[in-house]
N, C-alpha and C positions, 0 to 999 in steps of 0.2 A: 069168460067168466071167470070169477077171481075163485081159489077154492071155497072162500066162505058159498057160493051160492049152492053148490053140491051138498044136498040136507041127507043124500044114504046115498048107501052104493050102486042102487039102481039107477042114479042119474050118473053115474059115470061108465056106467056098464051099457046104459042106452048109446051115452050120446060118442063111446070110444071102441065100444068093441072088446071089451074085455069080459074073457069067461070066467066065471067065481065059480071055486068049488071047497069045498069043506074038509078039512085032513089038518094031521098034522104038522106045525110047521118049525118047530125049533126043542132041540132037547133039554136038558137039565144040565148043566154043569155042575156035578156033582163035589170036584173039585176045587169050586169057588171059594176063597176067602170068603170066611161068615163077615156079617156086617159086626163091627165091632161094640163093644160095649157103649161107650161115649157116643156114639152116630146113637143105639137105641137108645138112651136115655136121652139124646135126644127132640128123635122123634114119637115116643112119648110123650115129652115138656109139650110139641108141639097139640097132639093130638088132646090132650086134659086139661092145659093150660088157658090155651088161644082155643076163641069161639068154632064154633063146628063149622065148615065151608061152605058156605052161601052163594059163593061165583064160581067160578075156572079160576079166576086171579088167584083165590083163597086157596084153593085146595093144590094149584102151582105152587105159592110159597111155602104152605105146609107141609107139605105131603109129595107133591112128584121133582119137584127141583132136589131137592134133598138126598130123594131115593137115587136120581140118576145123576146126579155130581156123585156118589158115592160109589157106584159101580161104575163111571166112563172112567173116575178118575185114573184108575188103575192100566185101562190103556190110551192115556193123553196124546204119550208121545206120539202114538202111530194114527188116531184119529182128532178129531175137532168136532165142537160139539157149539153150534148157534144156535141161540133161543130168538123165537119172534126173526128173523133175518131172512129177506126177501131172499126168495126160491122162484123164477121165474123163467119159462120154457115160450110160452106167445103170448096172446092177451088171452085167452081162453086158462090156461093149467097155470098161475100166477096167483103172488100172496105172502102170508107169514107163517110159514106152522110154527106151533107150537117153542118146537124143537126139534130139531136133521142134527145128521151126524156126516160128516165124510172125512175123505181122508185127511191126513194132513198137508197143506200145501208147502211145497217148496219152499214161498218165500215166508213162511212163518206158518203159528197157527190158526192167526186171526184173521185170512184169507180163505175164504168159500171155496173149493174147488172137486169137479171130480174124482170119482164116483163116489156120488149120492147114494147114502147105504140105509140110513133108519130115519122114517120121518116116525114124528113122536105127537097126535091134538090129544086134547084135554077136555072135553066136553063132563061137565055137571049132571052125570046122571041120564044123558041122549048119545046113546054110542049109535044109534042111527046116522045121526049129522057128523059121529067121531068118521066116524067110520067112510062119510063120504066125503070129508075134507083132508082125510087122510090116503083115500087112492087116491083122488086127483095130486095131490103132491108125491105121492110116489110115483105117480105115472110124469111128474113133471121130470121129479129125478134120474126115469128111467130114459126119458127121452134128455138129458142134456150131461146121461153119461154115452149115450151114443151106444150103450150093446143089451139091446135086448135080453144077452142072456146071461146076465151077469145080476141075483138080484137084489132086490131090492125090500128091506125090511118096514116095515106098520106096526105100532104100536099106537093104541086107543086105551083112555082110561079115565079114570075120574080119583086116582087118587089111590084109591080103596081097591079098587079092581081093575087091572089090565088083564085088554086081550093082543095076540097076536096074526101079521098076516105078513105076508111075502109076494111082491110079485115076480113073477118071472115068466120074461117072453109078451103074450099076453094073457094070461092068466093070474089070476089071484086067488091064493089057498086061507081061507080064514081058518084060524084052530077054534073048531068048537070050544074050548075050556075055555075057562081064564083062571089068572095065580090071582091071590087074594093077600092084600096089608095085613091080612092076622099069620099070613102063614109066610112071613118074612123070609126066611132063608130061603125056602121054593123058590120064592119068586124071586130072589136074590141070584138063584142057580139060572133061572132062566132068562134074567137081563144077561146073565156073564155068557149065557150060551149062546144070545143075538148078537152081544159085542165082541165076543170072537171069534165068531163065524167075517165080521165084517172088517175086525184088524188084520185076520189073514188075507181079504181080500183086499185090502188096502199095500200093504204087503205084496200082494202079487202084479197090484197094476202100474204100467209100466208106462209112460206119456212116450204116444207115437209120434216123433219130430213130424210136424209138414214136408210135404215135398217140395220140392227148388219150384219156383212157378216155368 
C-alpha cells in the first residue's frame, strides 16, 4: 500500500515490525550560519501578508520550502533535494514524499540515487498521520539503500513546529521534543545538524561495482 495509507506510526510498526523508542535524535549545530536578514524579512512577509495556511500546500509554500531550501543550499554540492518525486521500494512501500534528500548522483543533481538520507512530511496539524507516512517512506529509503545500519532521518512538520526522528536498523527513535518556527535560529541549528550528518554520510558512501557474472 502507498505511504498515504499509513495513518500513524502504529500502522507501520505492526506491519513491518519496527521497534519504537523515544530519545534524542540530533544535537544542535551551534556554529551553523544564521538566517540572513533578507530571508527573515521574506519569511515574515509570508506570515503577515499572506492568508494563514489552511492546507498542507499553503504551509509548504509559505514556510516549509523556504526554510528547507535555505538550509539545504549550504550542502547542495553533496546532497540533492527532491519534492513530490516517486520513492518506491515495492508495491507496499511506495509514494511521493513531500521532500526527500539523497546523495548527489554522479549523473548530476537531478537524478535520485542512494543513499536516501532524509524524508520530510508536512501535514496541517496532523502529526500522527505525518509520522505514519514519514516512517513508511523512511523504510522504503532504508531498503533502497541496502544498508540497515545507515541512518535515515525523518522530519514531520506543519511549518510552525518541527519534529525529528531517525531509523537505524529495525529501531525508530522519535525525539520527544520539537523545534518551533518562533525560535528560528535554534530550528536552523537542528536542521543544519541533520544536513551535516547526511552530508558526511554521502561523502563517505562508495558505490560497490557489481561482480562479474
